[in-house]
Every structure is written in C-alpha cells, then in structure tokens.
C-alpha positions as CSV (number, residue, x, y, z in Angstrom):
1,M,0.0,0.0,0.0
2,T,1.3,3.5,-0.8
3,C,2.1,6.1,1.8
4,F,-0.8,8.3,0.6
5,R,-3.3,5.4,0.6
6,N,-2.0,4.3,4.0
7,A,-2.5,7.8,5.4
8,I,-6.1,7.8,4.2
9,E,-6.7,4.4,5.8
10,S,-5.2,5.5,9.1
11,K,-7.2,8.8,9.1
12,Q,-4.1,11.0,9.1
13,F,-4.3,14.7,8.1
14,L,-3.3,14.4,4.5
15,I,-0.8,16.6,2.8
16,T,0.0,16.7,-0.9
17,A,1.9,19.3,-3.0
18,E,2.0,20.1,-6.6
19,V,5.2,20.1,-8.7
20,A,5.3,20.8,-12.4
21,P,7.3,18.6,-14.8
22,P,10.2,20.2,-16.7
23,K,9.8,22.0,-20.0
24,G,12.6,20.1,-21.6
25,G,14.4,16.8,-21.1
26,N,16.3,17.6,-17.9
27,P,14.2,16.7,-14.7
28,A,16.9,17.8,-12.2
29,H,15.0,20.9,-11.0
30,M,11.7,19.0,-10.6
31,V,13.5,16.2,-8.6
32,E,15.2,18.8,-6.4
33,M,11.9,20.5,-5.6
34,A,10.2,17.1,-4.9
35,R,13.1,15.9,-2.7
36,G,12.6,19.0,-0.6
37,L,9.1,17.8,0.2
38,K,10.2,14.4,1.5
39,N,8.8,13.7,5.0
40,R,6.5,16.7,4.7
41,V,3.9,15.5,2.2
42,H,2.3,12.1,1.7
43,A,2.6,12.4,-2.1
44,V,3.6,14.8,-4.8
45,N,1.2,15.7,-7.6
46,I,2.7,15.8,-11.1
47,T,0.7,18.1,-13.4
48,D,-0.5,17.0,-16.8
49,G,-0.3,19.9,-19.2
50,S,-1.8,22.3,-16.6
51,R,-3.3,25.4,-18.2
52,A,-2.6,23.6,-21.6
53,V,1.1,24.6,-21.3
54,L,3.7,22.2,-22.7
55,R,5.6,20.2,-20.2
56,M,7.2,16.7,-19.9
57,S,4.7,13.9,-19.8
58,S,3.2,13.5,-16.3
59,L,3.6,9.7,-16.6
60,A,7.3,9.9,-17.4
61,A,7.9,12.6,-14.7
62,S,6.0,10.5,-12.1
63,A,8.1,7.5,-13.0
64,I,11.3,9.6,-12.5
65,L,10.1,10.6,-9.0
66,L,9.2,7.0,-8.1
67,Q,12.8,6.1,-9.0
68,Q,14.0,8.7,-6.5
69,G,11.8,7.2,-3.8
70,I,9.2,10.0,-4.0
71,E,5.6,8.9,-4.2
72,P,3.8,10.6,-7.1
73,I,0.1,11.3,-7.8
74,C,0.1,11.2,-11.6
75,Q,-2.4,13.6,-13.0
76,M,-4.1,12.4,-16.2
77,A,-6.1,14.7,-18.3
78,C,-8.5,13.8,-21.2
79,R,-7.6,16.8,-23.4
80,D,-4.7,15.2,-25.3
81,R,-5.6,11.5,-25.5
82,N,-8.4,9.4,-26.8
83,R,-9.7,6.3,-25.0
84,I,-6.9,4.1,-26.5
85,G,-4.2,6.4,-25.3
86,L,-5.7,6.9,-21.9
87,Q,-6.0,3.1,-21.3
88,A,-2.4,2.6,-22.6
89,D,-1.0,5.2,-20.2
90,L,-3.0,3.9,-17.3
91,M,-1.7,0.4,-17.9
92,G,1.7,1.8,-18.3
93,A,1.4,3.7,-15.0
94,H,0.5,0.4,-13.2
95,G,3.4,-1.4,-14.9
96,L,5.8,1.3,-13.7
97,G,4.6,1.0,-10.2
98,I,2.6,4.3,-10.2
99,R,-0.6,3.6,-8.2
100,T,-2.4,7.0,-7.6
101,I,-4.0,8.8,-10.4
102,L,-5.9,12.1,-10.4
103,A,-8.5,12.0,-13.2
104,L,-9.0,15.3,-14.9
105,T,-10.9,16.6,-17.9
106,G,-8.1,19.1,-18.8
107,D,-7.9,22.8,-19.5
108,P,-8.9,24.1,-22.9
109,V,-6.0,24.5,-25.4
110,K,-6.8,28.1,-26.1
111,A,-5.7,28.9,-22.5
112,G,-2.1,27.6,-23.2
113,D,1.0,28.1,-25.3
114,H,-0.2,26.0,-28.3
115,P,-3.7,27.6,-29.0
116,G,-3.7,26.1,-32.5
117,A,-3.5,22.5,-31.2
118,K,-6.4,20.1,-31.7
119,S,-8.2,19.0,-28.5
120,V,-9.3,15.4,-28.1
121,F,-11.7,15.3,-25.2
122,D,-12.8,11.8,-26.2
123,M,-13.7,11.4,-22.5
124,E,-14.0,13.7,-19.5
125,S,-13.1,13.1,-15.8
126,V,-16.2,11.1,-14.8
127,R,-15.8,8.7,-17.7
128,L,-12.1,8.5,-17.0
129,L,-12.9,7.4,-13.4
130,R,-15.2,4.7,-14.8
131,L,-12.5,3.6,-17.2
132,I,-10.0,3.2,-14.3
133,H,-12.6,1.3,-12.3
134,N,-13.0,-1.1,-15.3
135,L,-9.2,-1.6,-15.7
136,N,-9.0,-2.4,-12.0
137,R,-11.7,-5.1,-12.6
138,G,-9.6,-6.5,-15.5
139,I,-11.7,-5.3,-18.4
140,D,-11.1,-2.6,-21.0
141,F,-13.5,0.1,-22.4
142,N,-15.2,-2.4,-24.6
143,D,-15.7,-4.9,-21.8
144,K,-13.0,-7.2,-23.2
145,P,-10.7,-8.9,-20.7
146,L,-7.2,-7.6,-20.0
147,T,-5.4,-10.8,-20.9
148,D,-2.2,-9.8,-19.0
149,G,-3.7,-8.9,-15.7
150,K,-5.8,-6.1,-14.2
151,T,-4.5,-2.8,-12.8
152,D,-4.5,-1.7,-9.2
153,L,-4.9,2.1,-9.5
154,F,-6.2,4.4,-6.8
155,P,-8.2,7.2,-8.5
156,G,-9.0,10.6,-7.2
157,A,-10.7,13.7,-8.7
158,A,-10.8,17.4,-8.5
159,V,-13.5,19.4,-6.9
160,D,-14.4,23.2,-6.8
161,P,-16.3,24.0,-3.6
162,Q,-16.6,27.6,-4.8
163,S,-18.5,26.7,-7.9
164,K,-21.3,29.2,-8.6
165,S,-23.8,26.4,-9.1
166,W,-24.5,24.6,-5.8
167,S,-26.7,22.0,-7.5
168,G,-24.2,21.5,-10.2
169,L,-21.4,21.1,-7.7
170,Q,-23.3,18.4,-5.8
171,R,-24.4,16.6,-9.0
172,R,-20.8,16.5,-10.4
173,F,-19.3,15.4,-7.0
174,E,-21.8,12.6,-6.6
175,K,-21.2,11.4,-10.2
176,K,-17.4,11.2,-9.4
177,I,-18.2,9.3,-6.2
178,E,-20.3,6.8,-8.2
179,A,-17.6,6.5,-10.8
180,G,-15.1,5.4,-8.2
181,A,-13.2,8.5,-6.9
182,Q,-11.5,7.7,-3.7
183,F,-10.2,11.2,-2.7
184,F,-10.7,14.7,-3.9
185,Q,-8.3,17.6,-4.2
186,S,-9.9,21.1,-4.4
187,Q,-9.1,24.1,-6.5
188,L,-7.6,27.1,-4.8
189,I,-9.7,27.8,-1.7
190,S,-10.3,31.5,-0.9
191,D,-13.7,31.2,0.8
192,F,-13.4,28.8,3.8
193,D,-17.1,29.3,4.8
194,R,-18.0,27.9,1.4
195,L,-15.6,25.0,2.0
196,D,-17.2,24.3,5.4
197,K,-20.6,24.3,3.8
198,F,-19.5,21.9,1.0
199,V,-17.9,19.5,3.4
200,T,-20.9,19.6,5.9
201,Q,-23.8,19.6,3.4
202,I,-22.4,17.5,0.6
203,A,-19.2,15.6,1.1
204,S,-19.7,14.4,4.7
205,A,-22.3,11.8,3.5
206,Y,-19.7,9.9,1.4
207,N,-16.7,9.6,3.7
208,K,-14.1,10.3,1.1
209,P,-11.2,12.6,2.0
210,I,-11.3,16.2,0.8
211,L,-8.0,18.1,0.5
212,A,-8.3,21.9,0.4
213,G,-6.2,23.7,-2.2
214,I,-3.8,26.1,-0.5
215,F,-2.0,28.5,-2.8
216,L,1.0,30.6,-2.0
217,I,0.0,34.1,-3.1
218,K,3.2,36.1,-3.5
219,S,2.0,39.7,-3.9
220,A,-1.0,41.9,-4.4
221,K,-0.3,41.8,-8.1
222,N,-0.3,38.0,-8.0
223,A,-3.7,38.1,-6.2
224,H,-5.2,40.4,-8.9
225,F,-3.9,38.1,-11.6
226,L,-5.5,35.0,-9.9
227,N,-8.8,36.9,-9.6
228,K,-8.7,37.8,-13.3
229,K,-7.4,34.6,-14.8
230,V,-8.5,31.7,-12.7
231,P,-12.2,30.8,-12.9
232,G,-13.9,30.5,-9.5
233,V,-11.2,32.3,-7.6
234,Q,-11.9,35.5,-5.7
235,I,-9.1,36.5,-3.4
236,S,-10.6,38.8,-0.8
237,Q,-9.8,42.6,-0.7
238,E,-8.6,42.0,2.9
239,I,-5.9,39.6,1.7
240,I,-5.0,41.9,-1.2
241,D,-4.6,44.8,1.2
242,R,-2.5,42.7,3.6
243,L,-0.1,41.8,0.8
244,D,-0.1,45.4,-0.5
245,R,0.8,46.8,2.9
246,A,3.5,44.2,3.7
247,S,7.1,45.2,3.6
248,D,7.9,41.7,2.5
249,P,4.8,40.5,0.5
250,L,6.2,36.9,0.0
251,R,6.6,36.4,3.7
252,E,3.1,37.8,4.2
253,G,1.8,35.4,1.6
254,M,3.5,32.5,3.4
255,A,1.8,33.6,6.7
256,I,-1.6,33.7,4.9
257,A,-1.1,30.2,3.5
258,A,-0.1,28.9,7.0
259,E,-3.3,30.5,8.4
260,Q,-5.3,28.8,5.7
261,V,-3.7,25.4,6.4
262,R,-4.9,25.8,10.1
263,L,-8.4,26.7,8.9
264,A,-8.5,23.7,6.6
265,R,-7.3,21.4,9.4
266,D,-10.6,22.2,11.3
267,L,-12.8,21.7,8.2
268,C,-11.6,18.8,6.1
269,H,-9.2,15.9,5.8
270,G,-6.1,17.5,4.4
271,V,-4.5,20.2,2.2
272,H,-3.1,20.3,-1.3
273,M,-0.3,22.8,-1.4
274,M,0.5,24.9,-4.5
275,A,3.5,27.2,-4.6
276,I,4.3,27.7,-8.3
277,R,8.1,28.0,-8.8
278,S,8.5,28.2,-5.0
279,E,7.9,24.6,-3.9
280,H,10.9,24.9,-1.6
281,L,8.9,27.2,0.7
282,I,6.2,24.6,1.4
283,P,8.0,22.9,4.3
284,E,8.4,26.3,6.0
285,I,4.7,27.1,5.5
286,L,3.8,23.8,7.1
287,D,6.1,24.6,10.0
288,M,4.4,28.0,10.4
289,A,1.1,26.1,10.5
290,D,2.4,23.8,13.2
291,V,2.2,20.7,10.9
292,E,4.6,18.1,12.1
293,P,6.9,16.2,9.6
294,I,5.6,12.9,8.5
295,E,7.2,9.9,10.1
296,S,8.7,7.6,7.5
C-alpha cells in the first residue's frame, strides 16, 4: 500500500503538494523540488499539461520521481488522448509502479501556449474514473478482458467547492463518487465558509477525503492576476490589502497560506499545497502552520 493510501486508511491529516514537470528533457529541478518535500507530504502531484502549457509527460515525470523514492500522484487529463491512449497510459502507470491517479478533464488548449493544437476530449473526468474502475476489474473500455492482468490504481478527482452552481457542484461530485473517486483535491480555496458548507452539506455523507487547495499568493499583483485569470477564484480585498501593505509580500503570503492550512485542518481531511516555482517554501509554510513532519 502506498504512503498516501495508508495515510487515508489510518485517518491522518493528508498533505500533498504540486510540482510541475520540466519544460525540456532535464528533470533535475523537478527532482530537487520534490526531494525538498520528503517527509513533509504524503505524495507529490505531477501536473499533466496544466493550463494547456507544454511540459514533460506526467507519466514519465511520475516514473522519475518514483525512481527517486518519492511517491507521485500522476495527474491524467483527457484533453490530449483518446480512450486508446488513456488506457495505454493507465496500464503503463501500473506497470511502472505508479498507483495513484488524479483523473481530470483538462484545461482548454486556447488557454495555453499552443492555442492552435487540436483538442481530443474523447472522454471527461467522470468517464475516465469509470475507465479506471473497469481496468481495476480487469476489463477494457469495450468490456474485453485484460489478458495480461488487471490494474491496481487508486483514483482521485478534482472538486471546486466555490462553484457558482451549488446543485451542479453536488451533482458532479456525486457522479465522481459513483464513478469510483477515492479522494478529492480542491481548486484554490479562498472562501473557507464555502468549503465548510460543502464538506458539511455534501461531502460528509460519502466519507471520502477532501484536500483543500492552499495557494501561496506572493503579492497583491499575484492576487489580482488570480482573480482575473483563474475561474472561480476570488481573493478577498482584505488579503490583497495585507499583501499590498506588507514590507515583504512573499513572507506575508506564506503567513496567509499557513493560516489557511490551520483553517483547513478544522474543516476537512487535508491540504493540497500549491506554490508555483516556489515549492521549496512549502515545508516552511507547514512549519508555520504547526504541521509536524511525516514519520517515514
């Protein structure tokens, strides 16, 4: 059993963090960032073309981390693969020893650095979760047997508790539960009252862990960018003012993130830490939040 799955089984406070694969063939920086998270997180998420920006394959990057003794959560998006490619990569993940998959629909290509690329979207996240469930049962998309053995993959999904449509949020969440999602990582959380309402009124009935997305906001300018560019995010004016007044906005952002980790600890099952290009600061943020290192 993986460290992450074992932590779920033993009801630990779950900690994951996001690391981007390299843009190029050299994974050294990615490995260095991930190594710095050892004994601080249960697993490291490897993004799959996040924001439709070109990066190394999440499958290959996850395999590299596994070779380094770092447990990956391999994100897998439907934007760039059809059902044949998705099944091939999922079987490949199992064969490489990667066990935890985050099933995603994927960001639209127009948001990224290759806006002229053709999207696939043969499936979306709910159907991808069902596909993983079938592979774990030993059958493919066409209900044909996997003649060389079934997979043993642990699937999770994304959730956005700040979705404008409450009924849509509940319906989508329940569909992902029915399709086999075993854990959920949220988008960036800025409204913790909304997170509390989601956990209490929707998620609590299903006993699946919810990890709140905690984002290191580095400056008031960064906060304005997130409000403008990231759907569903609304950083409060209070936080923007704190960052604007601070003599050291980065340190203030770290303090805010630590406060949010403490809030999440009282509301849900864990946190998913996001500190783009500053992953080395995550252990210090966890220290500031009084989160103990993970015993190996």
